TIZALUM-30955 format. One record per residue: residue in one letter; x, y, z of N, C-alpha, C, O, CB in turn. Coordinates in pm, 1 decimal. Glycine has a CB too. Layout:
! TIZALUM-30955
R residuo      n.x      n.y      n.z     ca.x     ca.y     ca.z      c.x      c.y      c.z      o.x      o.y      o.z     cb.x     cb.y     cb.z
R       A        X        Y        Z        X        Y        Z        X        Y        Z        X        Y        Z        X        Y        Z
...
//
This chain:
! TIZALUM-30955
R residuo      n.x      n.y      n.z     ca.x     ca.y     ca.z      c.x      c.y      c.z      o.x      o.y      o.z     cb.x     cb.y     cb.z
R       I  -1143.1   2032.4   6608.1  -1100.5   1915.1   6684.8  -1055.0   1906.8   6781.6   -966.1   1989.1   6803.1  -1038.5   1856.8   6647.0
R       T  -1078.4   1833.4   6863.7  -1025.2   1815.9   7028.1   -964.8   1671.5   7041.2  -1025.1   1567.3   7015.6  -1164.5   1830.4   7153.0
R       T   -817.5   1685.1   7091.6   -807.0   1556.8   7095.2   -714.0   1540.4   7229.3   -629.7   1623.7   7262.5   -751.4   1498.9   6956.3
R       A   -737.6   1442.0   7287.7   -727.8   1401.4   7451.0   -650.7   1276.5   7443.5   -673.7   1173.7   7379.8   -884.6   1372.1   7536.7
R       T   -546.5   1310.2   7528.8   -447.8   1206.6   7527.1   -459.3   1162.6   7718.2   -464.1   1225.9   7823.7   -269.8   1281.4   7455.0
R       I   -459.5   1018.9   7675.5   -460.8    972.9   7872.9   -385.4    882.5   7832.9   -413.4    801.6   7744.5   -616.9    909.2   7985.7
R       S   -251.2    890.3   7914.1   -182.2    750.7   7923.5   -183.6    700.6   8075.1   -171.5    761.9   8181.1    -21.8    759.6   7868.2
R       T   -208.3    529.4   8036.7   -211.5    478.9   8201.0    -81.2    409.3   8204.9     -1.0    408.8   8111.5   -349.2    363.0   8252.6
R       T    -63.7    345.9   8328.0     35.7    253.9   8380.1    -70.5    135.2   8376.1   -192.8    125.4   8366.2    111.4    295.7   8537.6
R       T     52.5     39.7   8390.4    -35.0    -92.9   8432.0   -142.7   -169.8   8524.2   -223.8   -262.2   8518.5     26.1   -147.6   8449.8
R       I    -76.5    -43.7   8639.3   -141.4    -34.6   8777.9   -225.9     45.1   8756.8   -194.1    154.9   8711.3    -67.2      3.6   8893.6
R       T   -404.1      2.8   8792.9   -450.1    187.8   8795.6   -529.6    141.6   8945.3   -578.4     34.6   8981.7   -595.3    279.1   8618.1
R       A   -519.6    249.1   8998.0   -644.6    253.4   9134.3   -771.5    359.0   9108.1   -771.1    475.9   9069.5   -562.4    318.6   9299.6
R       A   -884.4    265.3   9146.8   -955.6    334.5   9148.6  -1029.5    348.7   9236.9  -1067.7    242.5   9285.9   -991.5    330.2   9078.0
R       T  -1078.0    460.2   9291.6  -1188.7    466.9   9432.4  -1298.4    536.4   9400.4  -1290.0    643.2   9339.7  -1134.0    543.7   9570.2
R       I  -1427.7    476.7   9442.6  -1565.8    547.8   9422.2  -1634.0    549.4   9564.3  -1678.8    458.9   9634.6  -1666.5    464.7   9306.9
R       S  -1625.8    677.6   9579.5  -1732.7    711.9   9711.3  -1858.1    768.8   9704.0  -1868.3    885.4   9665.8  -1680.4    801.6   9800.6
R       T  -1964.0    698.3   9737.5  -2094.1    764.6   9731.2  -2115.4    839.9   9861.3  -2088.3    805.4   9976.3  -2209.6    662.1   9706.0
R       T  -2169.4    948.8   9815.8  -2277.7   1047.0   9954.0  -2416.4   1099.0   9865.6  -2455.1   1066.9   9753.3  -2171.7   1242.2  10033.8
R       S  -2472.1   1191.9   9965.6  -2567.8   1244.3   9916.6  -2540.0   1310.6   9751.0  -2602.1   1294.3   9646.0  -2605.7   1338.4  10023.7
R       N  -2407.6   1396.9   9788.3  -2371.1   1391.3   9634.9  -2262.9   1305.7   9581.1  -2149.2   1348.8   9600.3  -2334.3   1519.7   9591.6
R       T  -2268.5   1252.2   9551.0  -2262.7   1155.3   9427.0  -2109.7   1202.5   9387.3  -2091.3   1318.8   9351.2  -2398.8   1183.9   9290.0
R       T  -1987.5   1097.3   9396.0  -1872.6   1167.0   9344.6  -1770.6   1064.6   9360.5  -1746.0    994.9   9458.9  -1838.2   1303.0   9416.9
R       A  -1698.8   1068.8   9211.2  -1654.2    949.2   9175.3  -1481.3   1002.3   9135.6  -1462.7   1075.2   9038.2  -1761.0    878.4   9042.1
R       T  -1382.8    962.8   9209.7  -1225.2   1020.4   9139.7  -1210.6    865.9   9103.0  -1272.1    771.9   9153.2  -1068.3   1108.8   9266.5
R       M  -1099.8    862.9   8988.5  -1028.4    777.1   8920.1   -824.8    834.0   8926.3   -767.0    926.8   8869.8  -1117.5    781.4   8752.3
R       S   -783.8    747.1   9002.5   -645.1    807.6   8966.5   -522.1    663.4   8951.1   -511.5    550.3   8998.7   -597.1    933.4   9114.3
R       T   -423.1    777.6   8826.7   -359.8    636.7   8771.7   -205.3    663.5   8839.0   -185.3    738.6   8934.4   -360.7    616.5   8567.2
R       N    -89.3    576.5   8759.8     12.2    574.5   8846.4     96.4    760.2   8815.2    167.6    833.3   8884.1    117.7    412.1   8801.6
R       N     34.0    769.9   8670.9    129.4    880.7   8578.4     93.5   1026.5   8628.9    138.9   1130.3   8580.7     91.9    873.6   8394.2
R       N     -0.1   1016.1   8739.3    -43.8   1106.6   8797.5   -138.9   1254.8   8729.2   -136.1   1377.1   8715.5     69.0   1127.6   8855.0
R       T   -219.0   1128.4   8702.9   -338.9   1179.5   8568.3   -479.3   1153.5   8665.3   -515.3   1044.0   8708.4   -339.6   1044.7   8379.3
R       T   -532.0   1255.2   8682.1   -653.6   1227.6   8775.0   -771.1   1280.2   8727.2   -795.3   1399.6   8709.8   -638.4   1281.0   8909.7
R       A   -846.0   1182.8   8706.1   -997.5   1267.8   8652.5  -1077.5   1219.3   8762.8  -1077.0   1107.5   8814.4  -1079.7   1220.1   8480.0
R       T  -1181.8   1374.5   8804.4  -1277.8   1368.8   8871.0  -1436.5   1402.4   8832.6  -1477.5   1503.6   8775.8  -1234.8   1430.4   8953.6
R       I  -1509.4   1295.1   8877.2  -1673.1   1345.8   8836.7  -1740.7   1380.0   8939.2  -1707.3   1312.8   9036.8  -1767.8   1242.3   8770.9
R       S  -1819.6   1453.3   8960.4  -1944.3   1466.5   9048.6  -2047.9   1529.5   8983.3  -2062.7   1619.4   8900.5  -1921.8   1540.8   9171.9
R       T  -2141.0   1422.4   9072.9  -2281.6   1475.1   8993.7  -2373.9   1552.7   9121.5  -2329.6   1569.5   9235.1  -2386.6   1315.8   8914.9
R       T  -2461.8   1579.9   9091.8  -2585.3   1618.8   9182.6  -2681.7   1506.1   9206.2  -2690.0   1425.6   9298.9  -2668.2   1735.8   9118.4
R       N  -2728.1   1517.0   9134.2  -2856.4   1420.6   9089.2  -2858.8   1284.0   9036.0  -2850.4   1186.9   9111.3  -2922.0   1478.8   8991.5
R       N  -2870.6   1272.8   8902.4  -2887.8   1128.5   8845.9  -2733.6   1071.3   8810.4  -2654.0   1142.2   8748.8  -2991.9   1131.9   8697.5
R       T  -2708.4    970.3   8844.1  -2572.7    909.0   8846.1  -2579.9    763.4   8755.8  -2661.1    674.0   8779.7  -2525.6    881.7   9013.8
R       T  -2497.5    759.9   8668.7  -2528.0    663.7   8596.1  -2345.2    599.9   8569.3  -2324.1    500.5   8499.8  -2632.2    725.7   8455.5
//
């Protein structure tokens, strides 16, 4: 059993930049960052 807890503030900044290699970066005010990078198929 794995539990993941993410707490965010009322203000959330999300930036998505795409290139030949698609990268998505979401950062929240409480210094929690999640990065997703894909090479081919992106949903």
